[in-house]
C-alpha positions as CSV (number, residue, x, y, z in Angstrom):
1,X,-21.4,-103.2,50.3
2,X,-24.9,-103.7,51.7
3,X,-24.6,-100.4,53.5
4,X,-23.5,-98.5,50.3
5,X,-26.2,-99.9,48.2
6,X,-28.8,-99.0,50.9
7,X,-27.4,-95.5,50.9
8,X,-27.8,-95.3,47.1
9,X,-31.4,-96.4,47.4
10,X,-32.3,-94.2,50.4
11,X,-29.9,-91.1,50.0
12,X,-32.5,-88.8,48.6
13,X,-34.7,-89.2,51.7
14,X,-32.0,-89.6,54.2
15,X,-32.0,-86.7,56.7
16,X,-29.1,-84.3,55.9
17,X,-28.2,-83.5,59.6
18,X,-27.6,-87.4,60.0
19,X,-25.7,-87.7,56.9
20,X,-23.3,-84.8,57.6
21,X,-22.4,-86.3,60.8
22,X,-22.0,-89.8,59.2
23,X,-20.0,-88.8,56.2
24,X,-17.0,-86.5,55.3
25,X,-17.0,-84.0,52.4
26,X,-13.6,-85.2,51.3
27,X,-14.7,-88.7,50.6
28,X,-16.4,-89.4,47.2
29,X,-19.1,-91.5,48.9
30,X,-19.7,-88.7,51.3
31,X,-19.8,-86.1,48.4
32,X,-22.4,-88.0,46.5
33,X,-24.5,-88.7,49.6
34,X,-24.3,-85.1,50.8
35,X,-25.0,-83.7,47.3
36,X,-28.2,-85.7,47.1
37,X,-29.1,-84.9,50.7
38,X,-28.7,-81.2,50.0
39,X,-31.3,-81.2,47.5
40,X,-33.8,-81.6,50.3
41,X,-32.8,-78.2,51.7
42,X,-33.9,-74.7,50.6
43,X,-31.2,-72.9,48.5
44,X,-30.5,-70.3,51.1
45,X,-29.9,-73.0,53.7
46,X,-28.0,-75.4,51.4
47,X,-25.7,-72.7,49.7
48,X,-23.0,-72.8,52.2
49,X,-22.6,-76.6,52.1
50,X,-22.8,-76.5,48.3
51,X,-19.9,-74.0,48.4
52,X,-17.9,-76.4,50.6
53,X,-18.5,-79.3,48.3
54,X,-17.8,-77.2,45.2
55,X,-14.5,-76.0,46.7
56,X,-13.5,-79.7,47.5
57,X,-14.8,-81.1,44.2
58,X,-14.5,-78.3,41.5
59,X,-14.3,-80.6,38.6
60,X,-17.2,-82.8,39.5
61,X,-19.6,-82.1,36.7
62,X,-22.8,-83.5,38.3
63,X,-22.1,-81.4,41.3
64,X,-21.4,-78.3,39.1
65,X,-24.6,-78.8,37.2
66,X,-26.6,-79.3,40.3
67,X,-25.0,-76.1,41.7
68,X,-25.6,-74.2,38.5
69,X,-29.2,-75.2,38.2
70,X,-29.9,-74.0,41.8
71,X,-28.0,-70.8,41.1
72,X,-30.0,-70.1,37.9
73,X,-33.2,-70.9,39.7
74,X,-32.4,-68.2,42.3
75,X,-30.5,-65.6,40.1
76,X,-27.3,-65.7,41.9
77,X,-25.0,-64.1,39.3
78,X,-21.7,-64.4,41.1
79,X,-22.3,-68.1,41.8
80,X,-23.4,-68.7,38.1
81,X,-20.2,-67.1,37.0
82,X,-17.9,-69.3,39.1
83,X,-19.8,-72.5,38.2
84,X,-19.7,-71.6,34.5
85,X,-16.1,-70.9,34.7
86,X,-15.7,-74.3,36.3
87,X,-17.6,-75.9,33.4
88,X,-15.4,-74.2,31.0
89,X,-12.5,-75.8,32.4
90,X,-13.9,-79.4,31.7
91,X,-11.6,-81.0,29.2
92,X,-14.5,-82.8,27.5
93,X,-16.4,-79.6,26.4
94,X,-15.8,-78.1,22.9
95,X,-14.2,-74.7,22.4
96,X,-17.6,-73.5,21.2
97,X,-19.2,-74.7,24.4
98,X,-16.4,-73.2,26.5
99,X,-16.8,-69.8,24.8
100,X,-20.6,-69.9,25.5
101,X,-20.0,-70.8,29.2
102,X,-17.9,-67.7,29.6
103,X,-20.3,-65.5,27.8
104,X,-23.2,-66.6,29.8
105,X,-21.0,-66.0,32.9
106,X,-20.4,-62.4,31.8
107,X,-24.2,-62.0,31.3
108,X,-24.8,-63.2,34.8
109,X,-22.3,-60.8,36.3
110,X,-23.8,-58.0,34.3
111,X,-27.5,-58.6,34.8
112,X,-27.7,-60.4,38.2
113,X,-24.6,-59.6,40.1
114,X,-24.5,-55.9,38.8
115,X,-20.7,-56.2,38.5
116,X,-20.1,-54.4,35.2
117,X,-16.4,-54.1,35.2
118,X,-16.0,-57.9,35.9
119,X,-18.6,-58.5,33.2
120,X,-16.5,-56.4,30.7
121,X,-13.4,-58.5,31.6
122,X,-15.4,-61.7,31.0
123,X,-16.6,-60.4,27.6
124,X,-13.0,-59.4,26.6
125,X,-12.0,-63.0,27.7
126,X,-14.5,-64.4,25.3
127,X,-13.3,-62.1,22.5
128,X,-9.7,-63.0,23.2
129,X,-10.8,-66.7,22.5
130,X,-13.2,-65.8,19.7
131,X,-12.5,-62.4,18.2
132,X,-15.7,-62.3,16.0
133,X,-18.1,-63.2,18.8
134,X,-20.7,-60.4,18.0
135,X,-22.8,-60.8,21.1
136,X,-19.8,-60.6,23.5
137,X,-18.6,-57.5,21.5
138,X,-21.9,-55.7,21.7
139,X,-22.3,-56.4,25.5
140,X,-18.7,-55.3,26.2
141,X,-19.3,-52.1,24.1
142,X,-22.4,-51.4,26.0
143,X,-20.9,-51.9,29.5
144,X,-17.7,-49.9,28.7
145,X,-19.8,-47.1,27.3
146,X,-21.9,-47.0,30.6
147,X,-18.7,-47.1,32.8
148,X,-17.2,-44.2,30.7
149,X,-14.0,-46.2,30.0
150,X,-13.4,-44.4,26.6
151,X,-9.9,-45.5,26.0
152,X,-10.8,-49.2,26.5
153,X,-13.9,-48.7,24.4
154,X,-11.7,-47.2,21.6
155,X,-9.4,-50.3,21.8
156,X,-12.4,-52.6,21.6
157,X,-13.7,-50.8,18.6
158,X,-10.4,-50.9,16.9
159,X,-10.0,-54.6,17.6
160,X,-13.4,-55.3,16.2
161,X,-12.7,-53.3,13.0
162,X,-9.8,-55.5,12.3
163,X,-12.1,-58.7,12.1
164,X,-15.3,-57.2,10.7
165,X,-15.9,-58.2,7.2
166,X,-19.3,-56.6,6.4
167,X,-18.5,-53.3,4.7
168,X,-21.6,-51.4,5.9
169,X,-21.0,-52.5,9.5
170,X,-17.3,-51.8,9.3
171,X,-18.0,-48.3,8.0
172,X,-20.4,-47.5,10.9
173,X,-17.8,-49.0,13.3
174,X,-15.0,-46.9,12.0
175,X,-17.2,-43.7,12.1
176,X,-18.0,-44.4,15.7
177,X,-14.4,-45.0,16.5
178,X,-13.3,-41.8,14.8
179,X,-15.9,-39.7,16.7
180,X,-14.7,-41.2,20.0
181,X,-11.1,-40.5,19.2
182,X,-11.7,-37.1,17.9
183,X,-14.3,-35.7,20.2
184,X,-13.8,-37.5,23.4
185,X,-10.3,-38.8,23.7
186,X,-8.9,-35.8,21.7
187,X,-6.5,-38.1,20.0
188,X,-6.3,-36.6,16.6
189,X,-3.3,-38.7,15.6
190,X,-5.2,-41.9,16.1
191,X,-8.4,-40.4,14.5
192,X,-6.3,-39.4,11.4
193,X,-5.5,-43.1,10.7
194,X,-9.0,-44.1,11.4
195,X,-10.3,-41.6,8.8
196,X,-7.7,-42.9,6.4
197,X,-9.5,-46.3,6.7
198,X,-12.9,-44.7,6.3
199,X,-12.0,-42.8,3.1
200,X,-10.5,-46.1,1.7
201,X,-13.9,-47.8,2.5
202,X,-16.1,-44.8,1.4
203,X,-14.0,-42.8,-1.1
204,X,-17.0,-40.3,-2.0
205,X,-18.1,-39.6,1.6
206,X,-17.5,-35.8,1.8
207,X,-17.5,-35.4,5.6
208,X,-14.8,-38.0,5.9
209,X,-12.7,-36.4,3.2
210,X,-13.1,-33.0,4.8
211,X,-12.1,-34.1,8.3
212,X,-9.1,-36.2,6.9
213,X,-7.9,-33.1,5.0
214,X,-8.0,-31.1,8.1
215,X,-6.2,-33.7,10.2
216,X,-3.5,-34.0,7.5
217,X,-3.0,-30.2,7.5
218,X,-2.7,-30.3,11.3
219,X,-0.2,-32.9,11.1
220,X,1.8,-30.9,8.6
221,X,1.5,-33.8,6.1
222,X,1.0,-31.5,3.1
223,X,1.4,-34.2,0.5
224,X,-1.4,-36.3,2.1
225,X,-3.5,-33.1,2.5
226,X,-3.1,-32.4,-1.2
227,X,-4.3,-35.9,-2.2
228,X,-7.3,-35.8,0.1
229,X,-8.4,-32.3,-0.8
230,X,-8.1,-33.1,-4.6
231,X,-10.2,-36.2,-4.0
232,X,-12.8,-34.1,-2.1
233,X,-12.9,-31.5,-4.8
234,X,-13.9,-34.1,-7.3
235,X,-17.1,-35.1,-5.5
236,X,-17.9,-31.6,-4.1
237,X,-20.7,-29.5,-6.0
238,X,-21.2,-26.6,-3.6
239,X,-19.4,-23.5,-5.2
240,X,-18.6,-22.0,-1.8
241,X,-17.0,-25.2,-0.5
242,X,-15.1,-25.8,-3.8
243,X,-13.8,-22.2,-3.4
244,X,-12.5,-23.1,0.0
245,X,-11.0,-26.4,-1.2
246,X,-9.1,-24.7,-4.0
247,X,-7.8,-22.1,-1.5
248,X,-6.5,-24.9,0.9
249,X,-4.9,-26.7,-2.1
250,X,-3.1,-23.6,-3.0
251,X,-1.8,-23.1,0.6
252,X,-0.7,-26.7,0.7
253,X,1.2,-26.5,-2.7
254,X,2.8,-23.1,-1.7
255,X,3.9,-24.7,1.6
256,X,5.4,-27.5,-0.5
257,X,7.3,-24.8,-2.4
258,X,5.2,-25.5,-5.6
259,X,4.6,-21.9,-6.7
260,X,3.1,-22.6,-10.1
261,X,0.6,-25.3,-8.8
262,X,-0.3,-23.0,-5.8
263,X,-1.0,-20.1,-8.2
264,X,-3.3,-22.3,-10.3
265,X,-5.4,-23.4,-7.3
266,X,-5.6,-19.8,-6.0
267,X,-6.8,-18.6,-9.4
268,X,-9.5,-21.3,-9.4
269,X,-10.6,-20.2,-6.0
270,X,-10.7,-16.5,-7.1
271,X,-12.8,-17.4,-10.1
272,X,-15.4,-18.6,-7.6
273,X,-15.0,-15.6,-5.3
274,X,-13.1,-12.6,-6.4
275,X,-13.4,-10.8,-3.1
276,X,-10.7,-12.7,-1.3
277,X,-8.3,-9.9,-0.6
278,X,-5.7,-12.0,1.1
279,X,-5.7,-14.5,-1.8
280,X,-4.9,-11.6,-4.2
281,X,-2.0,-10.7,-2.0
282,X,-0.7,-14.3,-2.3
283,X,-1.2,-14.1,-6.1
284,X,1.0,-11.0,-6.1
285,X,3.8,-12.9,-4.3
286,X,3.6,-15.9,-6.5
287,X,3.6,-13.9,-9.8
288,X,6.8,-12.1,-8.5
289,X,8.3,-15.6,-7.5
290,X,7.5,-16.8,-11.0
291,X,9.3,-13.6,-12.5
292,X,6.0,-12.2,-14.0
293,X,5.9,-8.7,-12.7
294,X,3.2,-7.4,-15.0
295,X,0.7,-9.9,-13.7
296,X,1.9,-9.1,-10.2
297,X,1.1,-5.4,-10.8
298,X,-2.3,-6.3,-12.2
299,X,-3.1,-8.4,-9.1
300,X,-1.8,-5.6,-6.8
301,X,-4.3,-3.1,-8.5
302,X,-7.0,-5.7,-7.7
303,X,-5.9,-5.6,-4.1
304,X,-6.2,-1.7,-4.1
305,X,-9.9,-1.9,-5.2
306,X,-10.7,-4.5,-2.4
307,X,-8.7,-2.9,0.5
308,X,-10.7,-0.5,2.8
309,X,-7.8,0.5,5.1
310,X,-6.0,3.6,3.9
311,X,-2.6,2.8,5.6
312,X,-2.5,-0.7,3.9
313,X,-3.6,0.9,0.5
314,X,-0.5,3.2,0.8
315,X,1.7,0.1,1.4
316,X,0.2,-1.5,-1.8
317,X,0.9,1.7,-3.8
318,X,4.5,1.8,-2.6
319,X,5.1,-1.7,-3.6
320,X,3.4,-1.2,-6.9
321,X,5.8,1.8,-7.4
322,X,8.7,-0.4,-6.7
323,X,7.5,-3.1,-9.1
324,X,7.1,-0.5,-11.9
325,X,10.4,1.0,-11.2
326,X,12.7,-1.9,-10.6
327,X,11.1,-4.8,-12.5
328,X,9.0,-3.4,-15.2
329,X,11.2,-0.4,-15.7
330,X,8.3,2.1,-16.3
331,X,9.3,5.3,-14.6
332,X,6.1,7.1,-15.4
333,X,3.8,4.5,-13.8
334,X,6.2,4.2,-10.9
335,X,5.9,8.0,-10.2
336,X,2.2,7.9,-10.5
337,X,2.0,5.1,-8.0
338,X,4.2,7.0,-5.5
339,X,2.4,10.2,-6.0
340,X,-1.1,8.4,-5.6
341,X,0.4,6.9,-2.3
342,X,1.1,10.4,-1.0
343,X,-2.4,11.6,-2.1
344,X,-4.1,8.6,-0.6
345,X,-2.3,9.0,2.8
346,X,-2.8,12.8,2.8
347,X,0.8,13.5,3.1
348,X,1.7,10.5,5.3
349,X,5.5,10.4,6.0
350,X,6.1,7.0,4.8
351,X,4.5,7.7,1.4
352,X,6.2,11.1,1.1
353,X,9.5,9.5,1.9
354,X,9.1,6.9,-0.8
355,X,8.2,9.7,-3.3
356,X,11.3,11.8,-2.2
357,X,13.6,8.8,-2.5
358,X,12.2,8.1,-6.0
359,X,12.9,11.7,-7.1
360,X,16.4,11.5,-5.6
361,X,17.1,8.2,-7.4
362,X,16.3,10.0,-10.6
363,X,18.1,13.3,-9.7
364,X,14.9,15.3,-9.9
365,X,15.3,17.8,-7.0
366,X,13.0,20.3,-8.6
367,X,10.0,18.1,-8.8
368,X,10.8,16.9,-5.2
369,X,10.8,20.4,-3.9
370,X,7.6,21.4,-5.7
371,X,5.8,18.5,-4.3
372,X,7.1,19.1,-0.8
373,X,6.1,22.7,-1.0
374,X,2.6,21.8,-1.9
375,X,2.5,19.2,0.9
376,X,3.9,21.9,3.3
377,X,1.1,24.3,2.4
378,X,-1.6,21.7,3.0
379,X,0.1,20.5,6.3
380,X,0.6,23.9,7.9
381,X,-3.1,24.6,7.5
382,X,-3.8,21.8,9.8
383,X,-1.8,23.5,12.7
384,X,-4.8,24.9,14.4
385,X,-4.0,24.3,18.1
386,X,-1.3,23.3,20.6
387,X,-2.2,19.7,20.0
388,X,-0.8,19.9,16.4
389,X,2.6,18.4,17.2
390,X,2.3,15.6,14.7
391,X,1.6,18.0,11.9
392,X,4.7,20.1,13.0
393,X,6.8,16.9,13.0
394,X,5.7,16.2,9.5
395,X,6.8,19.7,8.4
396,X,10.2,19.0,10.0
397,X,10.4,15.9,7.9
398,X,9.6,17.8,4.8
399,X,12.2,20.4,5.7
400,X,14.9,17.8,6.2
401,X,14.0,16.2,2.8
402,X,14.4,19.5,1.2
403,X,17.8,19.7,2.6
404,X,17.0,22.6,4.9
405,X,18.5,21.3,8.2
406,X,18.1,24.6,10.0
407,X,14.4,24.6,9.3
408,X,14.2,21.0,10.4
409,X,15.9,21.7,13.6
410,X,13.7,24.7,14.4
411,X,10.6,22.7,13.6
412,X,11.7,19.9,15.9
413,X,12.4,22.4,18.6
414,X,8.8,23.6,18.1
415,X,7.4,20.1,18.2
416,X,9.4,19.2,21.3
417,X,8.0,22.4,23.0
418,X,4.5,21.0,22.1
419,X,5.3,17.7,23.8
420,X,6.7,15.5,21.0
421,X,9.0,12.8,22.4
422,X,12.7,13.4,21.2
423,X,12.9,9.8,20.0
424,X,10.2,10.6,17.3
425,X,11.8,13.7,15.9
426,X,13.7,13.4,12.7
427,X,16.7,15.6,13.9
428,X,17.8,16.9,17.2
429,X,16.0,20.1,18.2
430,X,18.3,23.2,18.1
431,X,17.8,27.0,18.7
432,X,18.8,29.5,16.1
433,X,18.6,33.1,17.7
434,X,18.9,36.2,15.5
435,X,20.4,39.5,16.3
436,X,17.6,42.1,16.5
437,X,19.7,44.4,14.3
438,X,19.3,42.1,11.4
439,X,15.5,42.4,11.6
440,X,15.3,46.1,10.9
441,X,16.1,45.8,7.1
442,X,13.4,46.8,4.8
443,X,13.4,43.6,2.9
444,X,13.3,41.5,6.1
445,X,10.4,43.6,7.2
446,X,8.4,42.3,4.3
447,X,8.5,38.9,5.9
448,X,8.5,39.9,9.5
449,X,5.4,42.2,9.8
450,X,2.0,40.6,9.3
451,X,0.6,41.0,5.9
452,X,-2.4,43.0,7.2
453,X,-0.1,45.5,8.8
454,X,0.3,47.9,5.9
455,X,3.6,49.5,5.2
456,X,2.0,52.9,5.0
457,X,0.7,52.4,8.6
458,X,4.1,51.6,9.8
459,X,5.7,54.6,8.0
460,X,3.1,56.9,9.5
461,X,4.1,55.8,13.0
462,X,7.8,56.0,12.2
463,X,7.4,59.6,10.8
464,X,5.9,60.9,14.0
465,X,7.8,58.5,16.5
466,X,10.4,60.9,17.7
467,X,8.2,63.9,18.2
468,X,5.4,61.7,19.6
469,X,7.8,60.2,22.2
470,X,8.6,63.7,23.4
471,X,5.1,65.2,23.4
472,X,3.3,62.3,24.8
473,X,5.5,62.0,27.8
474,X,2.7,63.3,30.1
475,X,0.4,60.5,28.9
476,X,3.3,57.9,29.5
477,X,3.9,59.2,33.0
478,X,0.4,58.3,34.0
479,X,1.3,54.7,33.5
480,X,4.5,54.9,35.7
481,X,4.0,53.5,39.2
482,X,5.5,55.2,42.2
483,X,9.1,55.0,43.2
484,X,8.4,52.2,45.7
485,X,7.6,49.9,42.8
486,X,10.9,50.4,41.1
487,X,13.1,47.3,40.8
488,X,16.4,48.2,42.2
489,X,18.2,45.0,41.3
490,X,16.8,43.4,38.2
491,X,17.8,39.9,37.3
492,X,21.1,39.5,35.4
493,X,19.3,37.7,32.6
494,X,16.9,40.7,32.1
495,X,19.9,43.2,32.2
496,X,21.8,41.3,29.5
497,X,18.7,41.6,27.3
498,X,18.4,45.4,27.7
499,X,21.9,45.9,26.1
500,X,22.7,49.5,25.8
501,X,19.5,50.5,27.8
502,X,20.5,48.5,30.9
503,X,22.1,51.4,32.6
504,X,19.5,54.1,31.7
505,X,16.2,52.3,31.6
506,X,14.1,52.4,34.8
507,X,12.3,49.2,35.6
508,X,9.1,49.1,37.6
509,X,6.6,46.4,38.6
510,X,3.1,47.4,37.5
511,X,-0.4,46.1,38.1
512,X,-0.9,45.7,34.4
513,X,-1.2,42.3,32.6
514,X,1.4,43.0,29.9
515,X,5.0,44.2,29.6
516,X,5.3,47.8,28.3
517,X,8.2,49.7,27.0
518,X,7.6,53.5,27.3
519,X,9.8,55.7,24.9
520,X,10.6,58.2,27.5
521,X,13.9,59.9,28.4
522,X,15.2,57.8,30.2
523,X,13.1,54.8,28.8
524,X,10.7,53.0,31.3
525,X,10.1,49.3,31.4
526,X,6.8,48.2,33.1
527,X,6.8,44.4,34.1
528,X,3.6,42.9,35.6
529,X,4.0,42.3,39.3
530,X,2.7,38.8,39.1
531,X,5.6,37.6,37.0
532,X,8.2,35.4,38.7
533,X,11.2,37.4,37.5
534,X,13.9,35.3,39.1
535,X,12.6,32.1,37.4
536,X,12.9,33.4,33.8
537,X,15.7,32.2,31.7
538,X,17.6,34.5,29.3
539,X,15.7,33.0,26.3
540,X,12.4,33.7,28.0
541,X,13.3,37.4,28.6
542,X,14.4,37.5,25.0
543,X,11.0,36.5,23.9
544,X,9.2,38.7,26.5
545,X,11.3,41.9,25.8
546,X,13.2,41.3,22.6
547,X,10.1,42.3,20.4
548,X,9.5,45.5,22.3
549,X,13.1,46.6,22.0
550,X,13.1,45.8,18.3
551,X,9.9,48.0,17.8
552,X,11.6,50.8,19.9
553,X,14.6,50.8,17.7
554,X,12.4,50.6,14.7
555,X,10.4,53.6,15.8
556,X,7.2,51.5,16.2
557,X,6.8,51.3,19.9
558,X,4.2,54.1,20.3
559,X,1.1,51.9,19.6
560,X,2.2,49.4,22.3
561,X,3.0,52.2,24.9
562,X,-0.6,53.4,24.7
563,X,-3.9,51.7,25.5
564,X,-6.1,50.7,22.7
565,X,-8.4,53.6,23.4
566,X,-5.5,56.1,23.6
567,X,-4.1,54.8,20.4
568,X,-7.3,55.1,18.3
569,X,-7.8,58.7,19.5
570,X,-4.0,59.6,18.9
571,X,-4.1,58.3,15.4
572,X,-7.5,59.9,14.6
573,X,-6.2,63.2,15.9
574,X,-3.1,62.8,13.6
575,X,-5.4,62.2,10.5
576,X,-7.7,65.1,11.4
577,X,-4.7,67.5,11.9
578,X,-3.6,66.8,8.3
579,X,-7.1,66.3,6.9
580,X,-9.5,68.4,9.0
581,X,-12.5,67.3,7.1
582,X,-12.0,63.7,8.1
583,X,-14.5,62.5,10.7
584,X,-14.4,59.3,12.9
585,X,-17.4,57.7,14.5
586,X,-17.5,56.3,17.9
587,X,-14.8,58.6,19.3
588,X,-14.8,60.4,22.7
589,X,-14.9,64.2,21.7
590,X,-13.0,65.3,24.9
591,X,-10.2,62.6,24.5
592,X,-10.0,63.3,20.8
593,X,-9.6,67.1,21.6
594,X,-6.8,66.3,24.1
595,X,-4.8,64.3,21.6
596,X,-5.4,66.9,19.0
597,X,-3.3,69.3,20.9
598,X,-0.5,66.8,21.0
599,X,-1.0,66.0,17.2
600,X,-0.8,69.7,16.2
601,X,2.6,70.0,18.0
602,X,3.8,66.8,16.4
603,X,2.7,67.6,12.9
604,X,3.9,71.2,13.1
605,X,7.5,70.0,13.4
606,X,7.2,67.4,10.5
607,X,6.8,67.7,6.7
608,X,3.1,67.9,6.4
609,X,3.0,66.7,2.7
610,X,5.1,63.6,3.6
611,X,2.7,62.8,6.4
612,X,-0.2,63.5,4.2
613,X,1.0,61.1,1.5
614,X,1.6,58.3,4.0
615,X,-1.9,58.7,5.4
616,X,-3.4,58.6,2.0
617,X,-1.6,55.3,1.2
618,X,-3.4,53.7,4.2
619,X,-6.7,53.9,2.3
620,X,-9.4,53.5,5.1
621,X,-9.4,55.2,8.5
622,X,-12.2,53.8,10.6
623,X,-11.7,52.8,14.2
624,X,-11.4,49.1,13.4
625,X,-8.5,49.8,11.0
626,X,-6.8,51.9,13.6
627,X,-7.1,49.2,16.2
628,X,-5.7,46.7,13.7
629,X,-2.5,48.6,13.8
630,X,-1.9,47.8,17.4
631,X,-2.8,44.1,17.0
632,X,-0.5,43.8,14.0
633,X,2.4,45.3,16.0
634,X,1.8,43.0,19.0
635,X,2.1,40.0,16.6
636,X,5.3,41.6,15.2
637,X,6.6,41.9,18.7
638,X,5.9,38.2,19.4
639,X,7.6,37.3,16.2
640,X,10.7,39.4,16.8
641,X,10.9,38.1,20.4
642,X,10.8,34.5,19.1
643,X,13.5,35.3,16.6
644,X,15.7,36.8,19.2
645,X,15.1,33.9,21.6
646,X,15.9,31.4,18.8
647,X,13.3,28.8,19.8
648,X,9.7,28.2,20.5
649,X,10.1,26.7,24.0
650,X,10.5,30.2,25.5
651,X,7.3,31.4,23.9
652,X,5.4,28.3,25.0
653,X,6.4,28.7,28.5
654,X,5.2,32.3,28.5
655,X,1.6,31.5,27.4
656,X,0.1,32.1,30.8
657,X,2.1,35.3,31.4
658,X,0.8,37.2,28.3
659,X,-2.5,38.9,27.9
660,X,-4.6,36.7,25.5
661,X,-1.5,34.4,25.7
662,X,-3.1,31.3,24.2
663,X,-4.4,33.3,21.1
664,X,-1.1,35.1,20.6
665,X,1.2,32.1,20.9
666,X,-1.1,30.1,18.6
667,X,-0.8,32.8,16.0
668,X,3.0,32.8,16.5
669,X,3.1,29.1,15.9
670,X,1.1,29.3,12.8
671,X,3.7,31.9,11.6
672,X,6.6,29.5,12.5
673,X,5.4,26.8,10.2
674,X,5.1,29.0,7.1
675,X,7.7,29.2,4.4
676,X,7.6,33.0,5.1
677,X,9.3,32.4,8.4
678,X,12.2,30.4,6.9
679,X,12.6,32.9,3.9
680,X,13.1,35.7,6.6
681,X,15.8,33.7,8.3
682,X,17.5,33.0,4.9
683,X,17.5,36.8,4.3
684,X,18.8,37.5,7.8
685,X,21.7,35.1,7.1
686,X,22.5,36.9,3.9
687,X,22.4,40.3,5.6
688,X,24.7,39.0,8.3
689,X,27.3,37.8,5.7
690,X,27.1,41.1,4.1
691,X,27.5,43.0,7.3
């Protein structure tokens, strides 16, 4: 006992090294003596022994206090945390003290130990014991934000919002939580429920109502969307925003299958902005759904005034025509709408087809054909080159709608030759060849010969043809090559075209650029040497030679057997022989004199009065007029060759073979798309039936 009391009196000055050898840590007396002795040492030197004592006596409050005091004095955050946790375990401290010990422990970890994650856990521990501890919430929020733990921060804000009672603080808290959920965590579902709470707290806050409405729409919760949009509309004053809200309300009601409510909201939106084309389209649909076609037609007319796209305008007009015809029962207005669609589309196939079907439903084939003929005339004028296949296809549709299947097949054949895909054609292309004998009728000639090739010009040539063929043989012979250029074994396809001439005609290869049929006895056929004869099909030979054979049988081949210069001098000599006083400018006197000798022989064997009358019918006789005769007969040969071949493909394939081939085939194409061409075919069919 004496030793103990002496220790108690002298412990604070007793040397620690001596005490530590004398006393054990596990003994209470040793613990007290060592604790007091350690106060003599600096913290860095005494810390390890304090740790040992603290481990052995964790609930010894004087020891804990002494340890804590030293830790605070030196700023050792980790030690402070452990000691404060130990103090919080003291059964004699109150709950409030225990919470504060843990909060201070969290501060020590955050500020001194720089252990932010452990500090956050400590603050959450405080909040689990005392949920409305504001200081712990604020520190935890700050630490989690710095650590970037957004999901945990959202949970913290949500938990705090459940215990916060101050309205203005709760509102700010919920707004911060919603921004975190919406923009950082991208959790729109959680954000939607947060905005529901915000709107309940602040029912007139427009940004909250706006965002909540959008989130309801995204969640396909249209009932909730209607409610939030309606609440927003009450507090919104901006006309543009009100227009948008009404529009969205209409969409929500339409999705909920409430057509009348949707229509009312759309009309309110249109009252604020009438330029909403898509909304007018919806109004049309809703009026029809509510069985009000007159108002639907009115709204559709409004769409027409706003729509800049021609194709869509045509669709509107077709729909307007259907409404007038089937629902309002006004055929006059229906017809006007369909006709306007055709005019608006400039003869677009869809619009024309709608109009044709309208006429057919009302058994008005006459009006149908008149309209199609007008469209045909406008469309054929657009055929100005070989890239006009779309226009030719349109004409094929027109022909089919007129119930002229032959014309449709021929036009499809023409479009196919121009490169149109078969899948886009209205009917399958088909060739329809004509016998050249059918083309020689006077009535058919009205359609076959170009309009600028006068009948009197043709008759003059036919009158002198037989005698001219005999007397001009010396001129023709100059064009015939030597015997070495004669083709001894012509292709079978060529021979089949020559018909009755195949055994008598002599066929030569020439250095010229065009085929020539010389009306000699026997007849001579000159074919350009550059032509690949073996590659030609029978249809191509029909096109290349059929027209010349037709002109030969018709007594009109002389102008094509002569050169342009020879022809003008020959025709001028004929005119001067009959009318000696007639003079021609720009003629070669010697060449004119040479042909005059031939002309006198020819005219001397003919009825001069008949020839004179024919020449007078021609009217003018200048060099240009005489050359036009040859040009007109070349076009006639191309037309007759096409009709004998039966299709345009053979002509198109021959473009590079002909002299001025591109120009000639284009003129032929422009003839093929005329009504004149198909009237010619109809007459030929009639003649064939008569024959």
